[in-house]
N, C-alpha and C positions, 0 to 999 in steps of 0.2 A: 832263185826258183821265182817264175811268177807267180803270183797268187792268183787262183780260177774263180772267177765270178760266175757262177752259174745258171740260169736262167732255164726254171720246168714250165714250163705254159699248160701243162697236163689237158683238157678235156675242153679249152678255152679261143676264142676267138676264131671270126672272118679273114677271107681276104683282105677288103678291106681294115679290121682292124690291128692285125698283123705289120701290115704296110706303115700306117700311120704312128705304129709304136715303136717299128724299127727306126721311122724316120725323126720320129722324135726324141727317144733313146741316143741314135748316131749325133744331135744335135748336144741338147744334153752333155752328155757324157762326151764331147768332143777331144779333152784336153785328158785323154787316157792318159793314166800316170805309166808309168815305164814299169814297173813291177805288176802289170795287175794284166789280165786277160781276158776275153769275154767269150761264153759259150753258152747259144741258144739251143732251147728241147722243144722245138713247138710240135703240134698236133702233125701228123703222115701229110694229112690234105696241104701242110701250110711250109712244108721245107722247099719248094721250087720259090715261092713267095720268099722266102725269108732269105733263099741263098743271092738272091737277086740284090736284097738289097743289103747284105754286108760284102755281097762279091768286092773283092782288093782291097775292104778296109782291113788294116794291118791288126792283129792280135784280138779280132773276133774269127770263134769260128762255129758248125754249127753240126748238131745231134740229132738222133732217132729218141724216139722215148722206149724203143723196144726194140724187138730181133729175134727171130727163132733161128735155131741151129744148124741149119742147111743153106746150100746156096742155091736149088728150085725144088721144087716138086710139089706136089698137090697136098700143099696145106693151107688151105680156105681161108682166108680174113688174115694170114701174117705175112711178113715181109723180113726178106734175105739180106745179106750183110753188104752183098754186091747192090741191090736194089739202092740201099741209105747213101753209099758210097755215089751210083747213079746220078742222084738228088744233090750231091754235094757235100754231104756228111761225111766228118773225120771223125765222130764221137758217138757213141750209143749210149742212153746210160740204163744199165740192167740191177734189177733185183730190188726197184723201189719198196719201199712198203705196200704201198697200193698196191702193187703186181701179187704181193708174197700174201695179204690178209687179208686183199677184195678178191682179189680171181684165183687164190691158192694154189702158187707157185711156190714149188719145194727148192729145198736150197741146192741139188740135186740138177734139177733144172736151169738153175741161175746158173753153178758152173759151168753145165754144156754152154750154154749160150755165152758165157763170160767168153771161156778156153777157144770155141769157134771166132765169134767177132773178133778176138788177136791175133787168132792165125789167118784169118781173113782181112787181114789189115786196120782193121777200125782198131782205134782209141779206147779204151771202158773206161766211166763210172761207172764201178761197183755198189750199191748199196748195201750197208749192214745198221743194225740197232736192233732194241728191244722195245718190247712193250711195256706196260706200265705193269700189268702183272708181274713180267719175267724181273725187273727191277724192283720190285718190293718186296721180289722172294729172292735177293741176291743173285739172281743170275743173269747178271751184266758179261761177267767173265763167259759162262760156259756159251752165251748166245752168240759172242763178239768169235768165241775160237770155232764155234761149230758154221758158223756163219762164213768166217773168211777161209776156216778148213777146205770146206767143202765148194764153195764159190771159185777160189783159186785151187784148186788139187789140180787139175789138170792143166796149168799156165806153166810154163817150163820156167824153171831158175833164173834162167839170163836175161830174164824179160825185161826188157828198156823202160827205164823207169818212167819216162813222158809221157808211156803209149797207158799207162793207168793212172786212175785216183779210187780213193777209195772215199765213199760217203757215209758220214754216219751220220743217222738219222734216228733219233729217238722216235718210235711209233707213236707215244703218248704227248709227242711235239708237235704233231705234225698238222698244221691246220686251227691246234686248237687253243694259238694265242701262250700258251705256255712255252717256255726254254727254259732247256736245261741250263743251268747256273754255269759259273766257270769252274766251279770243284768238279761238277758232272762233265762237264766236257772235256777238261785236261784227264779225269780220270778216263774217260772210254778212246781218247784220241794216245793216250800214251800207250794202254792196252793193244789198240789197233799198228799202234810204229812195231811195238815187240813182234805182234804176228809178223806184219811185212818184213822184218830186218831178220824173222826165222827162217821166211819163206826165200827172200832175195839175199840174204847177206846186205854187204854194205849198199847195194843196190835200194835196200828197203829204207833207206835213211831219205832216197831223193824222189821218192813218192808219195805224191801230194794226197791229202789227208782234207778232205772237205766235211765241216759242219752244217748241217740241215736240220731246219726245224723250226718254221715261226719267227724267220730271222727277217729284221725290218730293218730302216734306217735309223732307226734308234739306239738298236743294241748291237749292228753288224763292225762298226769299231773297237770294241771291247773283245764281242767274239776274234775278230780277226787278229788280235795280238795275244792271243794265247799260244803258249809254244803247241807244237804241232797240229796247229791247224794254218791251212796252206790255201783256204780260202774257203764259199761259201756254196750251197746250193739253195737256189731260192724258189717257194715256191709260189705262192699269193704274191708276194709282196714286188713279182718282177713282171706282173699281167700289167703294170701302171708304169711309163716309161719316167717317169716322175721319182716315184719311189725306186727303184733299181736301179736309176743313176744316178741317187743319192748311195746308194751303198758299193754301187762300183768304186766311188768316188771317196770311199770310206778311209 
């Protein structure tokens, strides 16, 4: 199982900046280890530009930062799975904490997006994680159970493991510089694995679980050695080729 090194560019970069970043990244990480694959989530405006840069590059893939659970329709400002695929996407990011907590997406809506995307042939990175208040209240298990059960509730139990990644991202560690310690990551990832095995049986053992939350070159190697950590979802440190290449090669 290859480690998934995912970059979430959020709402950053022009076409020029995107092309320059990818050119630098492909040079700096040209000797990609055999147990690594790279996934880029740029803004929608940059999908074509990134697709052009990584076309034909082994173990690099493109994903959309969001999706709407319909093939087409009168949904102004939204984007369908087929539109993402038409731009070269094979993945989509769903349930990121910024969409849950800033834009108000419910667990149920996240679940609809996940099921429809998988049915439409897209691979999914589904994000889960607790706020600081929820962790301090001892609600980690409750939050993960709710988000996993609802997020995957309409997904068939015979899912191919390679089609899904779960990204555990403690909300209190995203963009704050704070990072969950090894004990906290191990606890959350173990519970996530338990839910996956309960839902998918033996296939749940082979679904990758990523850690996201202030991942940097300085801490990536340690995080990637932890049990049930099958990759990372990187925000700010993925915006610069130099820092993201060091994470990829950790």
